[in-house]
PDB file of the backbone (N, CA, C, O) and the ligand in Angstrom, with CONECT records:
HET     ZN  A 101       1
ATOM      1  N   UNK A   1     120.336 125.078 122.970  1.00  0.00           N
ATOM      2  CA  UNK A   1     120.663 124.574 121.568  1.00  0.00           C
ATOM      3  C   UNK A   1     119.498 125.064 120.662  1.00  0.00           C
ATOM      4  O   UNK A   1     118.354 125.213 121.091  1.00  0.00           O
ATOM      5  N   UNK A   2     119.851 125.289 119.453  1.00  0.00           N
ATOM      6  CA  UNK A   2     118.821 125.752 118.454  1.00  0.00           C
ATOM      7  C   UNK A   2     117.901 124.597 118.036  1.00  0.00           C
ATOM      8  O   UNK A   2     118.252 123.426 118.175  1.00  0.00           O
ATOM      9  N   UNK A   3     116.735 124.949 117.528  1.00  0.00           N
ATOM     10  CA  UNK A   3     115.878 124.039 116.926  1.00  0.00           C
ATOM     11  C   UNK A   3     115.843 124.186 115.450  1.00  0.00           C
ATOM     12  O   UNK A   3     115.617 125.290 114.953  1.00  0.00           O
ATOM     13  N   UNK A   4     116.060 123.115 114.707  1.00  0.00           N
ATOM     14  CA  UNK A   4     116.106 123.033 113.295  1.00  0.00           C
ATOM     15  C   UNK A   4     114.830 122.360 112.751  1.00  0.00           C
ATOM     16  O   UNK A   4     114.397 121.316 113.238  1.00  0.00           O
ATOM     17  N   UNK A   5     114.300 122.945 111.813  1.00  0.00           N
ATOM     18  CA  UNK A   5     113.186 122.336 111.069  1.00  0.00           C
ATOM     19  C   UNK A   5     113.576 121.589 109.829  1.00  0.00           C
ATOM     20  O   UNK A   5     114.379 122.121 109.064  1.00  0.00           O
ATOM     21  N   UNK A   6     113.103 120.454 109.569  1.00  0.00           N
ATOM     22  CA  UNK A   6     113.408 119.777 108.390  1.00  0.00           C
ATOM     23  C   UNK A   6     112.053 119.306 107.709  1.00  0.00           C
ATOM     24  O   UNK A   6     111.110 118.822 108.335  1.00  0.00           O
ATOM     25  N   UNK A   7     112.090 119.504 106.421  1.00  0.00           N
ATOM     26  CA  UNK A   7     110.849 119.183 105.575  1.00  0.00           C
ATOM     27  C   UNK A   7     111.038 117.909 104.848  1.00  0.00           C
ATOM     28  O   UNK A   7     111.947 117.731 104.038  1.00  0.00           O
ATOM     29  N   UNK A   8     110.126 117.011 105.174  1.00  0.00           N
ATOM     30  CA  UNK A   8     110.214 115.657 104.378  1.00  0.00           C
ATOM     31  C   UNK A   8     109.255 115.827 103.125  1.00  0.00           C
ATOM     32  O   UNK A   8     108.106 116.237 103.294  1.00  0.00           O
ATOM     33  N   UNK A   9     109.704 115.532 101.961  1.00  0.00           N
ATOM     34  CA  UNK A   9     108.870 115.663 100.800  1.00  0.00           C
ATOM     35  C   UNK A   9     107.629 114.678 100.878  1.00  0.00           C
ATOM     36  O   UNK A   9     106.580 114.933 100.287  1.00  0.00           O
ATOM     37  N   UNK A  10     107.800 113.611 101.595  1.00  0.00           N
ATOM     38  CA  UNK A  10     106.801 112.589 101.635  1.00  0.00           C
ATOM     39  C   UNK A  10     105.654 112.872 102.788  1.00  0.00           C
ATOM     40  O   UNK A  10     104.450 112.712 102.587  1.00  0.00           O
ATOM     41  N   UNK A  11     106.166 113.268 103.885  1.00  0.00           N
ATOM     42  CA  UNK A  11     105.367 113.469 105.062  1.00  0.00           C
ATOM     43  C   UNK A  11     105.070 114.883 105.509  1.00  0.00           C
ATOM     44  O   UNK A  11     104.092 115.457 105.031  1.00  0.00           O
ATOM     45  N   UNK A  12     105.775 115.428 106.312  1.00  0.00           N
ATOM     46  CA  UNK A  12     105.506 116.801 106.771  1.00  0.00           C
ATOM     47  C   UNK A  12     106.908 117.416 107.457  1.00  0.00           C
ATOM     48  O   UNK A  12     108.034 116.961 107.253  1.00  0.00           O
ATOM     49  N   UNK A  13     106.632 118.373 108.177  1.00  0.00           N
ATOM     50  CA  UNK A  13     107.920 119.125 108.736  1.00  0.00           C
ATOM     51  C   UNK A  13     107.918 118.618 110.199  1.00  0.00           C
ATOM     52  O   UNK A  13     106.916 118.467 110.897  1.00  0.00           O
ATOM     53  N   UNK A  14     109.241 118.371 110.561  1.00  0.00           N
ATOM     54  CA  UNK A  14     109.610 117.981 111.906  1.00  0.00           C
ATOM     55  C   UNK A  14     110.723 118.789 112.391  1.00  0.00           C
ATOM     56  O   UNK A  14     111.407 119.443 111.604  1.00  0.00           O
ATOM     57  N   UNK A  15     110.960 118.776 113.766  1.00  0.00           N
ATOM     58  CA  UNK A  15     111.949 119.531 114.361  1.00  0.00           C
ATOM     59  C   UNK A  15     112.949 118.631 115.018  1.00  0.00           C
ATOM     60  O   UNK A  15     112.630 117.546 115.504  1.00  0.00           O
ATOM     61  N   UNK A  16     114.221 119.130 115.020  1.00  0.00           N
ATOM     62  CA  UNK A  16     115.342 118.444 115.608  1.00  0.00           C
ATOM     63  C   UNK A  16     116.033 119.448 116.441  1.00  0.00           C
ATOM     64  O   UNK A  16     116.253 120.576 116.000  1.00  0.00           O
ATOM     65  N   UNK A  17     116.376 119.091 117.607  1.00  0.00           N
ATOM     66  CA  UNK A  17     117.221 119.929 118.562  1.00  0.00           C
ATOM     67  C   UNK A  17     118.608 119.413 118.499  1.00  0.00           C
ATOM     68  O   UNK A  17     118.873 118.290 118.928  1.00  0.00           O
ATOM     69  N   UNK A  18     119.478 120.172 117.993  1.00  0.00           N
ATOM     70  CA  UNK A  18     120.986 119.754 117.927  1.00  0.00           C
ATOM     71  C   UNK A  18     121.847 120.940 118.059  1.00  0.00           C
ATOM     72  O   UNK A  18     121.439 122.059 117.748  1.00  0.00           O
ATOM     73  N   UNK A  19     123.092 120.708 118.536  1.00  0.00           N
ATOM     74  CA  UNK A  19     123.980 121.746 118.579  1.00  0.00           C
ATOM     75  C   UNK A  19     124.426 122.251 117.157  1.00  0.00           C
ATOM     76  O   UNK A  19     124.468 121.487 116.192  1.00  0.00           O
ATOM     77  N   UNK A  20     124.773 123.657 117.082  1.00  0.00           N
ATOM     78  CA  UNK A  20     125.058 124.192 115.802  1.00  0.00           C
ATOM     79  C   UNK A  20     126.193 123.407 115.087  1.00  0.00           C
ATOM     80  O   UNK A  20     126.156 123.255 113.866  1.00  0.00           O
ATOM     81  N   UNK A  21     127.145 122.936 115.805  1.00  0.00           N
ATOM     82  CA  UNK A  21     128.172 122.262 115.090  1.00  0.00           C
ATOM     83  C   UNK A  21     127.695 120.880 114.445  1.00  0.00           C
ATOM     84  O   UNK A  21     128.335 120.350 113.536  1.00  0.00           O
ATOM     85  N   UNK A  22     126.637 120.386 114.928  1.00  0.00           N
ATOM     86  CA  UNK A  22     126.145 119.018 114.509  1.00  0.00           C
ATOM     87  C   UNK A  22     124.950 119.244 113.522  1.00  0.00           C
ATOM     88  O   UNK A  22     124.367 118.247 113.093  1.00  0.00           O
ATOM     89  N   UNK A  23     124.588 120.377 113.174  1.00  0.00           N
ATOM     90  CA  UNK A  23     123.442 120.568 112.332  1.00  0.00           C
ATOM     91  C   UNK A  23     123.711 120.306 110.927  1.00  0.00           C
ATOM     92  O   UNK A  23     124.465 121.063 110.315  1.00  0.00           O
ATOM     93  N   UNK A  24     123.161 119.294 110.345  1.00  0.00           N
ATOM     94  CA  UNK A  24     123.280 119.001 108.930  1.00  0.00           C
ATOM     95  C   UNK A  24     122.232 119.519 107.986  1.00  0.00           C
ATOM     96  O   UNK A  24     121.136 119.865 108.426  1.00  0.00           O
ATOM     97  N   UNK A  25     122.532 119.590 106.662  1.00  0.00           N
ATOM     98  CA  UNK A  25     121.504 119.998 105.782  1.00  0.00           C
ATOM     99  C   UNK A  25     120.530 118.961 105.485  1.00  0.00           C
ATOM    100  O   UNK A  25     119.461 119.290 104.970  1.00  0.00           O
ATOM    101  N   UNK A  26     120.770 117.789 105.743  1.00  0.00           N
ATOM    102  CA  UNK A  26     119.681 116.687 105.579  1.00  0.00           C
ATOM    103  C   UNK A  26     119.601 115.814 106.833  1.00  0.00           C
ATOM    104  O   UNK A  26     120.596 115.640 107.537  1.00  0.00           O
ATOM    105  N   UNK A  27     118.481 115.298 107.092  1.00  0.00           N
ATOM    106  CA  UNK A  27     118.217 114.473 108.218  1.00  0.00           C
ATOM    107  C   UNK A  27     117.289 113.375 107.725  1.00  0.00           C
ATOM    108  O   UNK A  27     116.546 113.585 106.767  1.00  0.00           O
ATOM    109  N   UNK A  28     117.316 112.209 108.358  1.00  0.00           N
ATOM    110  CA  UNK A  28     116.392 111.243 107.966  1.00  0.00           C
ATOM    111  C   UNK A  28     115.057 111.477 108.632  1.00  0.00           C
ATOM    112  O   UNK A  28     115.031 111.864 109.801  1.00  0.00           O
ATOM    113  N   UNK A  29     113.997 111.273 107.981  1.00  0.00           N
ATOM    114  CA  UNK A  29     112.617 111.508 108.426  1.00  0.00           C
ATOM    115  C   UNK A  29     112.400 110.364 109.521  1.00  0.00           C
ATOM    116  O   UNK A  29     112.709 109.186 109.346  1.00  0.00           O
ATOM    117  N   UNK A  30     111.837 110.879 110.646  1.00  0.00           N
ATOM    118  CA  UNK A  30     111.467 109.844 111.760  1.00  0.00           C
ATOM    119  C   UNK A  30     110.211 109.012 111.295  1.00  0.00           C
ATOM    120  O   UNK A  30     109.993 107.928 111.835  1.00  0.00           O
ATOM    121  N   UNK A  31     109.407 109.478 110.338  1.00  0.00           N
ATOM    122  CA  UNK A  31     108.231 108.699 110.043  1.00  0.00           C
ATOM    123  C   UNK A  31     108.544 107.642 108.884  1.00  0.00           C
ATOM    124  O   UNK A  31     108.319 106.440 109.024  1.00  0.00           O
ATOM    125  N   UNK A  32     109.049 108.170 107.804  1.00  0.00           N
ATOM    126  CA  UNK A  32     109.289 107.180 106.659  1.00  0.00           C
ATOM    127  C   UNK A  32     110.696 106.910 106.462  1.00  0.00           C
ATOM    128  O   UNK A  32     110.993 106.012 105.674  1.00  0.00           O
ATOM    129  N   UNK A  33     111.674 107.598 107.101  1.00  0.00           N
ATOM    130  CA  UNK A  33     113.100 107.308 106.891  1.00  0.00           C
ATOM    131  C   UNK A  33     113.658 107.937 105.723  1.00  0.00           C
ATOM    132  O   UNK A  33     114.845 107.737 105.465  1.00  0.00           O
ATOM    133  N   UNK A  34     112.944 108.684 104.973  1.00  0.00           N
ATOM    134  CA  UNK A  34     113.434 109.317 103.681  1.00  0.00           C
ATOM    135  C   UNK A  34     114.367 110.497 104.118  1.00  0.00           C
ATOM    136  O   UNK A  34     114.548 110.770 105.304  1.00  0.00           O
ATOM    137  N   UNK A  35     114.966 111.203 103.048  1.00  0.00           N
ATOM    138  CA  UNK A  35     115.834 112.190 103.311  1.00  0.00           C
ATOM    139  C   UNK A  35     115.072 113.506 103.331  1.00  0.00           C
ATOM    140  O   UNK A  35     114.389 113.862 102.370  1.00  0.00           O
ATOM    141  N   UNK A  36     115.205 114.242 104.475  1.00  0.00           N
ATOM    142  CA  UNK A  36     114.558 115.535 104.648  1.00  0.00           C
ATOM    143  C   UNK A  36     115.452 116.651 104.645  1.00  0.00           C
ATOM    144  O   UNK A  36     116.497 116.591 105.293  1.00  0.00           O
ATOM    145  N   UNK A  37     115.120 117.741 103.928  1.00  0.00           N
ATOM    146  CA  UNK A  37     116.076 118.903 103.880  1.00  0.00           C
ATOM    147  C   UNK A  37     115.671 119.876 105.000  1.00  0.00           C
ATOM    148  O   UNK A  37     114.534 119.958 105.464  1.00  0.00           O
ATOM    149  N   UNK A  38     116.734 120.603 105.378  1.00  0.00           N
ATOM    150  CA  UNK A  38     116.559 121.590 106.377  1.00  0.00           C
ATOM    151  C   UNK A  38     115.806 122.803 105.837  1.00  0.00           C
ATOM    152  O   UNK A  38     116.043 123.260 104.719  1.00  0.00           O
ATOM    153  N   UNK A  39     114.889 123.313 106.670  1.00  0.00           N
ATOM    154  CA  UNK A  39     113.932 124.403 106.239  1.00  0.00           C
ATOM    155  C   UNK A  39     114.451 125.579 106.911  1.00  0.00           C
ATOM    156  O   UNK A  39     114.852 125.511 108.072  1.00  0.00           O
ATOM    157  N   UNK A  40     114.463 126.733 106.191  1.00  0.00           N
ATOM    158  CA  UNK A  40     114.793 128.044 106.720  1.00  0.00           C
ATOM    159  C   UNK A  40     113.547 128.535 107.486  1.00  0.00           C
ATOM    160  O   UNK A  40     112.412 128.444 107.017  1.00  0.00           O
ATOM    161  N   UNK A  41     113.823 129.042 108.653  1.00  0.00           N
ATOM    162  CA  UNK A  41     112.619 129.529 109.462  1.00  0.00           C
ATOM    163  C   UNK A  41     113.032 130.749 110.162  1.00  0.00           C
ATOM    164  O   UNK A  41     114.205 131.124 110.174  1.00  0.00           O
ATOM    165  N   UNK A  42     112.037 131.394 110.771  1.00  0.00           N
ATOM    166  CA  UNK A  42     112.323 132.664 111.539  1.00  0.00           C
ATOM    167  C   UNK A  42     112.918 132.242 112.900  1.00  0.00           C
ATOM    168  O   UNK A  42     112.446 131.318 113.562  1.00  0.00           O
ATOM    169  N   UNK A  43     114.019 133.003 113.285  1.00  0.00           N
ATOM    170  CA  UNK A  43     114.635 132.729 114.563  1.00  0.00           C
ATOM    171  C   UNK A  43     113.622 133.221 115.676  1.00  0.00           C
ATOM    172  O   UNK A  43     112.904 134.207 115.514  1.00  0.00           O
ATOM    173  N   UNK A  44     113.630 132.507 116.729  1.00  0.00           N
ATOM    174  CA  UNK A  44     112.830 132.899 117.914  1.00  0.00           C
ATOM    175  C   UNK A  44     113.675 133.786 118.844  1.00  0.00           C
ATOM    176  O   UNK A  44     114.377 133.315 119.739  1.00  0.00           O
ATOM    177  N   UNK A  45     113.560 135.157 118.567  1.00  0.00           N
ATOM    178  CA  UNK A  45     114.373 135.948 119.317  1.00  0.00           C
ATOM    179  C   UNK A  45     113.627 136.323 120.631  1.00  0.00           C
ATOM    180  O   UNK A  45     112.400 136.420 120.673  1.00  0.00           O
ATOM    181  N   UNK A  46     114.469 136.536 121.736  1.00  0.00           N
ATOM    182  CA  UNK A  46     113.969 136.801 122.879  1.00  0.00           C
ATOM    183  C   UNK A  46     113.426 138.290 123.054  1.00  0.00           C
ATOM    184  O   UNK A  46     114.117 139.220 122.640  1.00  0.00           O
ATOM    185  N   UNK A  47     112.268 138.511 123.629  1.00  0.00           N
ATOM    186  CA  UNK A  47     111.790 139.801 123.819  1.00  0.00           C
ATOM    187  C   UNK A  47     112.090 140.360 125.168  1.00  0.00           C
ATOM    188  O   UNK A  47     111.865 141.542 125.431  1.00  0.00           O
ATOM    189  N   UNK A  48     112.566 139.571 125.971  1.00  0.00           N
ATOM    190  CA  UNK A  48     112.975 140.023 127.465  1.00  0.00           C
ATOM    191  C   UNK A  48     114.091 141.161 127.337  1.00  0.00           C
ATOM    192  O   UNK A  48     115.070 141.066 126.597  1.00  0.00           O
ATOM    193  N   UNK A  49     113.837 142.122 128.063  1.00  0.00           N
ATOM    194  CA  UNK A  49     114.844 143.175 128.073  1.00  0.00           C
ATOM    195  C   UNK A  49     114.318 144.418 127.262  1.00  0.00           C
ATOM    196  O   UNK A  49     114.868 145.511 127.398  1.00  0.00           O
ATOM    197  N   UNK A  50     113.319 144.250 126.473  1.00  0.00           N
ATOM    198  CA  UNK A  50     112.742 145.375 125.839  1.00  0.00           C
ATOM    199  C   UNK A  50     111.898 146.203 126.803  1.00  0.00           C
ATOM    200  O   UNK A  50     111.381 145.682 127.791  1.00  0.00           O
ATOM    201  N   UNK A  51     111.769 147.436 126.524  1.00  0.00           N
ATOM    202  CA  UNK A  51     110.889 148.297 127.496  1.00  0.00           C
ATOM    203  C   UNK A  51     109.456 147.810 127.530  1.00  0.00           C
ATOM    204  O   UNK A  51     108.805 147.899 128.571  1.00  0.00           O
ATOM    205  N   UNK A  52     108.948 147.301 126.429  1.00  0.00           N
ATOM    206  CA  UNK A  52     107.501 146.782 126.392  1.00  0.00           C
ATOM    207  C   UNK A  52     107.416 145.603 127.268  1.00  0.00           C
ATOM    208  O   UNK A  52     106.455 145.517 128.033  1.00  0.00           O
ATOM    209  N   UNK A  53     108.339 144.665 127.238  1.00  0.00           N
ATOM    210  CA  UNK A  53     108.381 143.453 127.958  1.00  0.00           C
ATOM    211  C   UNK A  53     108.515 143.822 129.449  1.00  0.00           C
ATOM    212  O   UNK A  53     107.855 143.185 130.271  1.00  0.00           O
ATOM    213  N   UNK A  54     109.336 144.819 129.842  1.00  0.00           N
ATOM    214  CA  UNK A  54     109.514 145.142 131.267  1.00  0.00           C
ATOM    215  C   UNK A  54     108.263 145.783 131.834  1.00  0.00           C
ATOM    216  O   UNK A  54     107.897 145.556 132.987  1.00  0.00           O
ATOM    217  N   UNK A  55     107.549 146.667 130.926  1.00  0.00           N
ATOM    218  CA  UNK A  55     106.327 147.163 131.423  1.00  0.00           C
ATOM    219  C   UNK A  55     105.291 146.185 131.701  1.00  0.00           C
ATOM    220  O   UNK A  55     104.669 146.240 132.762  1.00  0.00           O
ATOM    221  N   UNK A  56     105.029 145.184 130.722  1.00  0.00           N
ATOM    222  CA  UNK A  56     104.079 144.147 130.925  1.00  0.00           C
ATOM    223  C   UNK A  56     104.518 143.345 132.122  1.00  0.00           C
ATOM    224  O   UNK A  56     103.673 143.063 132.971  1.00  0.00           O
ATOM    225  N   UNK A  57     105.792 142.947 132.265  1.00  0.00           N
ATOM    226  CA  UNK A  57     106.230 142.171 133.309  1.00  0.00           C
ATOM    227  C   UNK A  57     105.973 142.805 134.725  1.00  0.00           C
ATOM    228  O   UNK A  57     105.547 142.121 135.656  1.00  0.00           O
ATOM    229  N   UNK A  58     106.244 144.104 134.838  1.00  0.00           N
ATOM    230  CA  UNK A  58     106.149 144.879 136.071  1.00  0.00           C
ATOM    231  C   UNK A  58     104.625 144.956 136.440  1.00  0.00           C
ATOM    232  O   UNK A  58     104.208 144.809 137.589  1.00  0.00           O
ATOM    233  N   UNK A  59     103.801 145.215 135.289  1.00  0.00           N
ATOM    234  CA  UNK A  59     102.296 145.421 135.766  1.00  0.00           C
ATOM    235  C   UNK A  59     101.712 143.950 136.170  1.00  0.00           C
ATOM    236  O   UNK A  59     100.880 143.834 137.070  1.00  0.00           O
ATOM    237  N   UNK A  60     102.174 142.927 135.491  1.00  0.00           N
ATOM    238  CA  UNK A  60     101.692 141.614 135.967  1.00  0.00           C
ATOM    239  C   UNK A  60     102.186 141.298 137.350  1.00  0.00           C
ATOM    240  O   UNK A  60     101.460 140.699 138.143  1.00  0.00           O
ATOM    241  N   UNK A  61     103.438 141.695 137.670  1.00  0.00           N
ATOM    242  CA  UNK A  61     104.019 141.307 138.921  1.00  0.00           C
ATOM    243  C   UNK A  61     103.343 142.206 140.012  1.00  0.00           C
ATOM    244  O   UNK A  61     103.313 141.820 141.180  1.00  0.00           O
ATOM    245  N   UNK A  62     102.838 143.321 139.659  1.00  0.00           N
ATOM    246  CA  UNK A  62     102.214 144.218 140.785  1.00  0.00           C
ATOM    247  C   UNK A  62     100.866 143.687 141.143  1.00  0.00           C
ATOM    248  O   UNK A  62     100.327 144.051 142.188  1.00  0.00           O
ATOM    249  N   UNK A  63     100.316 142.877 140.359  1.00  0.00           N
ATOM    250  CA  UNK A  63      98.956 142.383 140.691  1.00  0.00           C
ATOM    251  C   UNK A  63      99.077 141.341 141.754  1.00  0.00           C
ATOM    252  O   UNK A  63      98.172 141.266 142.584  1.00  0.00           O
ATOM    253  N   UNK A  64     100.139 140.496 141.822  1.00  0.00           N
ATOM    254  CA  UNK A  64     100.279 139.539 142.845  1.00  0.00           C
ATOM    255  C   UNK A  64     101.285 139.883 143.952  1.00  0.00           C
ATOM    256  O   UNK A  64     101.151 139.456 145.099  1.00  0.00           O
ATOM    257  N   UNK A  65     102.342 140.705 143.544  1.00  0.00           N
ATOM    258  CA  UNK A  65     103.348 141.066 144.499  1.00  0.00           C
ATOM    259  C   UNK A  65     103.455 142.547 144.560  1.00  0.00           C
ATOM    260  O   UNK A  65     104.341 143.115 143.921  1.00  0.00           O
ATOM    261  N   UNK A  66     102.597 143.216 145.300  1.00  0.00           N
ATOM    262  CA  UNK A  66     102.805 144.633 145.326  1.00  0.00           C
ATOM    263  C   UNK A  66     104.056 145.088 145.972  1.00  0.00           C
ATOM    264  O   UNK A  66     104.639 144.391 146.802  1.00  0.00           O
ATOM    265  N   UNK A  67     104.490 146.307 145.580  1.00  0.00           N
ATOM    266  CA  UNK A  67     105.872 146.771 146.006  1.00  0.00           C
ATOM    267  C   UNK A  67     105.768 147.013 147.516  1.00  0.00           C
ATOM    268  O   UNK A  67     104.740 147.491 147.995  1.00  0.00           O
ATOM    269  N   UNK A  68     106.815 146.688 148.260  1.00  0.00           N
ATOM    270  CA  UNK A  68     106.935 146.880 149.676  1.00  0.00           C
ATOM    271  C   UNK A  68     107.457 148.292 149.927  1.00  0.00           C
ATOM    272  O   UNK A  68     108.429 148.740 149.318  1.00  0.00           O
ATOM    273  N   UNK A  69     106.792 148.960 150.825  1.00  0.00           N
ATOM    274  CA  UNK A  69     107.256 150.348 151.239  1.00  0.00           C
ATOM    275  C   UNK A  69     108.425 150.160 152.148  1.00  0.00           C
ATOM    276  O   UNK A  69     108.324 149.451 153.149  1.00  0.00           O
ATOM    277  N   UNK A  70     109.573 150.796 151.817  1.00  0.00           N
ATOM    278  CA  UNK A  70     110.728 150.707 152.706  1.00  0.00           C
ATOM    279  C   UNK A  70     110.998 151.930 153.495  1.00  0.00           C
ATOM    280  O   UNK A  70     111.557 151.850 154.588  1.00  0.00           O
ATOM    281  N   UNK A  71     110.608 153.106 152.965  1.00  0.00           N
ATOM    282  CA  UNK A  71     110.862 154.350 153.610  1.00  0.00           C
ATOM    283  C   UNK A  71     109.721 154.696 154.620  1.00  0.00           C
ATOM    284  O   UNK A  71     108.735 153.978 154.785  1.00  0.00           O
ATOM    285  N   UNK A  72     109.946 155.816 155.249  1.00  0.00           N
ATOM    286  CA  UNK A  72     108.947 156.248 156.155  1.00  0.00           C
ATOM    287  C   UNK A  72     107.773 156.795 155.394  1.00  0.00           C
ATOM    288  O   UNK A  72     107.907 157.299 154.279  1.00  0.00           O
ATOM    289  N   UNK A  73     106.599 156.685 156.025  1.00  0.00           N
ATOM    290  CA  UNK A  73     105.450 157.302 155.476  1.00  0.00           C
ATOM    291  C   UNK A  73     105.461 158.813 155.365  1.00  0.00           C
ATOM    292  O   UNK A  73     106.120 159.507 156.139  1.00  0.00           O
ATOM    293  N   UNK A  74     104.773 159.270 154.460  1.00  0.00           N
ATOM    294  CA  UNK A  74     104.816 160.708 154.388  1.00  0.00           C
ATOM    295  C   UNK A  74     104.115 161.384 155.556  1.00  0.00           C
ATOM    296  O   UNK A  74     103.010 160.967 155.906  1.00  0.00           O
ATOM    297  N   UNK A  75     104.704 162.417 156.185  1.00  0.00           N
ATOM    298  CA  UNK A  75     104.185 162.916 157.449  1.00  0.00           C
ATOM    299  C   UNK A  75     102.875 163.801 157.094  1.00  0.00           C
ATOM    300  O   UNK A  75     102.771 164.538 156.113  1.00  0.00           O
ATOM    301  N   UNK A  76     101.983 163.598 158.004  1.00  0.00           N
ATOM    302  CA  UNK A  76     100.688 164.422 157.809  1.00  0.00           C
ATOM    303  C   UNK A  76     101.002 165.819 158.189  1.00  0.00           C
ATOM    304  O   UNK A  76     101.736 166.087 159.139  1.00  0.00           O
ATOM    305  N   UNK A  77     100.458 166.673 157.464  1.00  0.00           N
ATOM    306  CA  UNK A  77     100.721 168.201 157.735  1.00  0.00           C
ATOM    307  C   UNK A  77      99.868 168.540 158.966  1.00  0.00           C
ATOM    308  O   UNK A  77      98.658 168.762 158.931  1.00  0.00           O
ATOM    309  N   UNK A  78     100.635 168.551 160.042  1.00  0.00           N
ATOM    310  CA  UNK A  78      99.983 168.911 161.309  1.00  0.00           C
ATOM    311  C   UNK A  78     100.022 170.530 161.371  1.00  0.00           C
ATOM    312  O   UNK A  78     101.034 171.212 161.210  1.00  0.00           O
ATOM    313  N   UNK A  79      98.857 170.957 161.609  1.00  0.00           N
ATOM    314  CA  UNK A  79      98.865 172.514 161.693  1.00  0.00           C
ATOM    315  C   UNK A  79      98.926 172.729 163.315  1.00  0.00           C
ATOM    316  O   UNK A  79      98.130 172.257 164.127  1.00  0.00           O
ATOM    317  N   UNK A  80      99.973 173.487 163.572  1.00  0.00           N
ATOM    318  CA  UNK A  80     100.073 174.032 164.926  1.00  0.00           C
ATOM    319  C   UNK A  80      99.065 175.060 165.103  1.00  0.00           C
ATOM    320  O   UNK A  80      98.778 175.855 164.209  1.00  0.00           O
ATOM    321  N   UNK A  81      98.523 175.047 166.262  1.00  0.00           N
ATOM    322  CA  UNK A  81      97.534 176.114 166.608  1.00  0.00           C
ATOM    323  C   UNK A  81      98.349 177.410 166.673  1.00  0.00           C
ATOM    324  O   UNK A  81      99.348 177.569 167.374  1.00  0.00           O
ATOM    325  N   UNK A  82      97.811 178.297 165.874  1.00  0.00           N
ATOM    326  CA  UNK A  82      98.424 179.598 165.861  1.00  0.00           C
ATOM    327  C   UNK A  82      98.190 180.375 167.162  1.00  0.00           C
ATOM    328  O   UNK A  82      97.026 180.611 167.483  1.00  0.00           O
ATOM    329  N   UNK A  83      99.162 180.774 167.906  1.00  0.00           N
ATOM    330  CA  UNK A  83      99.016 181.446 169.111  1.00  0.00           C
ATOM    331  C   UNK A  83      98.454 182.935 168.798  1.00  0.00           C
ATOM    332  O   UNK A  83      98.901 183.615 167.875  1.00  0.00           O
ATOM    333  N   UNK A  84      97.496 183.334 169.611  1.00  0.00           N
ATOM    334  CA  UNK A  84      96.927 184.649 169.314  1.00  0.00           C
ATOM    335  C   UNK A  84      97.940 185.786 169.900  1.00  0.00           C
ATOM    336  O   UNK A  84      98.020 186.919 169.425  1.00  0.00           O
ATOM    337  N   UNK A  85      98.626 185.355 170.895  1.00  0.00           N
ATOM    338  CA  UNK A  85      99.619 186.221 171.462  1.00  0.00           C
ATOM    339  C   UNK A  85     100.792 185.525 172.020  1.00  0.00           C
ATOM    340  O   UNK A  85     100.686 184.363 172.411  1.00  0.00           O
ATOM    341  N   UNK A  86     101.864 186.147 172.076  1.00  0.00           N
ATOM    342  CA  UNK A  86     103.149 185.506 172.572  1.00  0.00           C
ATOM    343  C   UNK A  86     103.431 186.056 174.025  1.00  0.00           C
ATOM    344  O   UNK A  86     104.448 185.695 174.618  1.00  0.00           O
ATOM    345  N   UNK A  87     102.528 186.930 174.598  1.00  0.00           N
ATOM    346  CA  UNK A  87     102.742 187.420 175.976  1.00  0.00           C
ATOM    347  C   UNK A  87     102.500 186.311 176.959  1.00  0.00           C
ATOM    348  O   UNK A  87     101.390 185.779 176.945  1.00  0.00           O
ATOM    349  N   UNK A  88     103.425 185.895 177.824  1.00  0.00           N
ATOM    350  CA  UNK A  88     103.096 184.816 178.897  1.00  0.00           C
ATOM    351  C   UNK A  88     101.962 185.250 179.760  1.00  0.00           C
ATOM    352  O   UNK A  88     101.181 184.386 180.158  1.00  0.00           O
ATOM    353  N   UNK A  89     101.797 186.434 180.074  1.00  0.00           N
ATOM    354  CA  UNK A  89     100.784 186.829 180.912  1.00  0.00           C
ATOM    355  C   UNK A  89      99.369 186.658 180.462  1.00  0.00           C
ATOM    356  O   UNK A  89      98.422 186.607 181.246  1.00  0.00           O
ATOM    357  N   UNK A  90      99.273 186.572 179.181  1.00  0.00           N
ATOM    358  CA  UNK A  90      97.933 186.370 178.585  1.00  0.00           C
ATOM    359  C   UNK A  90      97.509 184.921 178.696  1.00  0.00           C
ATOM    360  O   UNK A  90      96.350 184.624 178.406  1.00  0.00           O
ATOM    361  N   UNK A  91      98.352 184.020 179.087  1.00  0.00           N
ATOM    362  CA  UNK A  91      97.946 182.591 179.217  1.00  0.00           C
ATOM    363  C   UNK A  91      97.218 182.445 180.516  1.00  0.00           C
ATOM    364  O   UNK A  91      96.552 181.430 180.718  1.00  0.00           O
ATOM    365  N   UNK A  92      97.304 183.395 181.408  1.00  0.00           N
ATOM    366  CA  UNK A  92      96.584 183.287 182.712  1.00  0.00           C
ATOM    367  C   UNK A  92      95.058 183.923 182.584  1.00  0.00           C
ATOM    368  O   UNK A  92      94.235 183.883 183.498  1.00  0.00           O
ATOM    369  N   UNK A  93      94.879 184.395 181.549  1.00  0.00           N
ATOM    370  CA  UNK A  93      93.441 184.959 181.197  1.00  0.00           C
ATOM    371  C   UNK A  93      92.407 183.870 181.013  1.00  0.00           C
ATOM    372  O   UNK A  93      92.719 182.819 180.454  1.00  0.00           O
ATOM    373  N   UNK A  94      91.273 184.074 181.435  1.00  0.00           N
ATOM    374  CA  UNK A  94      90.255 183.002 181.184  1.00  0.00           C
ATOM    375  C   UNK A  94      90.023 182.754 179.718  1.00  0.00           C
ATOM    376  O   UNK A  94      90.125 183.664 178.895  1.00  0.00           O
ATOM    377  N   UNK A  95      89.712 181.532 179.399  1.00  0.00           N
ATOM    378  CA  UNK A  95      89.549 181.214 178.035  1.00  0.00           C
ATOM    379  C   UNK A  95      88.038 180.898 177.841  1.00  0.00           C
ATOM    380  O   UNK A  95      87.359 180.426 178.753  1.00  0.00           O
ATOM    381  N   UNK A  96      87.579 181.167 176.683  1.00  0.00           N
ATOM    382  CA  UNK A  96      86.144 181.050 176.347  1.00  0.00           C
ATOM    383  C   UNK A  96      85.789 179.477 176.320  1.00  0.00           C
ATOM    384  O   UNK A  96      84.644 179.107 176.062  1.00  0.00           O
TER     385      UNK A  96
HETATM  386 ZN    ZN A 101     108.902 111.417 105.831  1.00  0.00          ZN2+
END
């Protein structure tokens, strides 16, 4: 439900939460009981869904909830020893 602001000429500004169908131009002041007129104010638009909000939200979430790795870890690059020769008879030779 939207929040409507009313300005009492005798007191101050007060807020009333009411459905849009029941919002009236005048409301009785809760302090003095006088007639208060509805005040035009800036709507409180949601910023959720903007790219800036998503960036801030993801960076704040990563501080306490780091992303879980679901895939396999990257394989280490294992270097196979390069054979000096492919002749099987050379394997019988003494090694240094
Ligand atoms: Zn008042």
